[in-house]
Residue, then its C-alpha position, 0 to 999 in steps of 0.5 A: x944350351x941345356x934344356x931343363x924339363x919344366x916340372x912342378x918343383x920349378x914353378x911357384x904360385x900356381x895351384x895346378x899345371x895342365x900339360x897340353x899338347x903344346x906346353x904347360x899351362x899354369x892354373x891358379x885354381x885346381x882342376x876340381x875348382x875349375x869344373x865349378x867355374x860358371x863363366x868365361x871371365x873367371x876361366x880366363x882370369x884364373x889362367x892368367x898367371x898373376x904371381x906365377x914364376x919359375x924359380x931355380x938356381x943356376x950360374x947361367x949367363x943366358x936363359x931362354x924360355x919358349x912360350x905361347x902367349x894368349x893375346x887378348x883383343x877387344x873388338x872396337x878397342x885399342x890394342x892391349x900392350x904385350x905382357x911382360x916377363x921379368x927375370x930377377x937374379x937374387x931378388x934384383x931385376x935383371x931383365x924384361x922381355x915380351x913376345x909380340x905374337x901367340x894365340x889370339x883371344x878375341x872378345x866382343x863385349x857387345x855380344x859377350x862372345x869369345x873366339x880363339x885362334x892358335x898362334x906361334x911359339x916364341x922365345x924369350x931371351x935373358x942375357x948378360x946375367x951374373x956368372x956366379x950361382x944365383x937364384x933366378x925367378x922368371x915372373x910370368x905376365x900377370x894378365x896374359x895366359x902363358x903356356x910354358x914350352x921349353x927352358x934352356x940355359x948355358x949352365x945347369x939348373x937346380x931346383x930351389x927350396x923355399x927354406x924358412x920363407x913363409x907362404x902368403x895365400x891371398x884372394x881378391x879382385x882384379x885389383x889384387x890380380x893386377x889390373x893396370x899394373x905395368x909389370x908382374x912384380x909391380x902388382x900390389x901383392x907382388x910388391x908387398x910380398x917382396x917387401x915382407x920376404x914371403x912367397x906369394x900365392x895370388x888368387x886375385x881374379x879379375x871380376x871374380x872375387x864373389x865368395x865362390x865356395x870352390x875358391x874357399x875350398x881351394x884355399x882350404x887345401x893350399x898350404x899357407x902360413x899367412x892368409x888374406x881375403x879382400x872382399x867388396x868391389x866385385x860383389x858391388x859392381x856385379x850386383x851379385x847378391x843382397x845384404x841378406x845373402x852377403x853376411x852368411x856367404x862371408x861366414x861360409x867362406x871363412x868357415x871353409x878356409x878355417x876347416x883347413x887352416x884352423x889357427x893360421x893368421x887370417x886377415x879380412x880386407x875391405x875394398x879400397x876407395x872407389x868413388x863410383x861405388x862408395x854409396x851407389x850400388x851396382x851393377x857397374x857398366x862401361x861408360x858409353x862416352x869413354x867407349x866412343x872415345x876408345x877409352x875404358x872407363x866404368x860407371x855405377x848404374x844402381x840407385x843409392x835408394x836401393x840400399x834400403x832394400x839390401x843392395x850393396x855398396x862399398x860403405x855397407x860392405x866395409x861396415x859389415x866386414x868390420x862387424x863380422x870380424x869383431x864377432x868372430x874374433x871373440x873365438x878366433x884369436x888369429x883373425x884380423x880385419x884391415x880397412x881397405x881405406x888405410x891402403x887407399x883412401x879418399x885423400x889418395x884418390x885426390x892425388x892418384x885418381x883411378x884412371x878408369x874409375x875402378x883400377x889403380x895405376x902402376x904408382x898406386x899399386x906400389x903405394x898399396x903394396x907398401x902400405x899392405x906390407x907395413x899394416x898387414x905383415x907387421x905383427x904376424x909371426 
């Protein structure tokens, strides 16, 4: 077996690599942005490698990857499934593997505390691969932080250039991050990227699509051929701002992206259908009855009457985003709007309801990805 150093030219989808004493931790925000992070939720989410993959060319029939996974344990809740690593050979799924152990991050939702206990390095093995030269991608778990320790193969490894593939840079919430998707290539952005034949950089952060300017600056500084920003659900379910602050925050976020990408196609996407927040503002909370049953469900706790005072609902945000994009597009020919209800609407919810009242399941991730590929990428050149 040959050991190949894991260097930046083998990693796609990460904006930074942190070299620790134990391995290499991919980050989806650069160091300057991470210094601005105000809470543990975003710090955890950006270090979960949704859309991050190792990419190389090899004739190897056996690939081994040593990793340190971070296993999340929520106090009082059932164990979470292990994160899935997927190996693609020339774009086709050729193997899946998980590791059962690693560092343990225990989260107590009642007290808001977190503690980490170190765990072992474990090895993923992908065998019986085609023996000819091929492009290999190893997609890391979308929802499980993973340190990369060592890469071994039974044939030499070469880096792969992106060629004429365009880079799609996307920012969104936990739905874009991949919550409730079963595999890393099953998140809706990964599905859409595969169908469109583009390289994905996924800045979907669970609970943290809050128009943070450090995220906008990271997008400003990241090379991209196509950019999309999905706005809505986290602003409502966190009750983070009122309408007065929301409108200039959207403008500021888009202005910052445009500082680095003045003419890049830029798509503003509103939220998919979510019944609990269509007309009811946040904050969002865990459903106590569900927790007593050991199940995670969400409920809206705001008062619809408070929308008169500027509290945000998904309906309000969709209307405002459409208006903002219409106004800005008068001087920005490469700015477009996509109504999130075209990706997943009320009729879809009747057939494929959100299992926890907030996040789509695996089948719905695929549906959204397929629709996004058709609605968003058609016409982009």
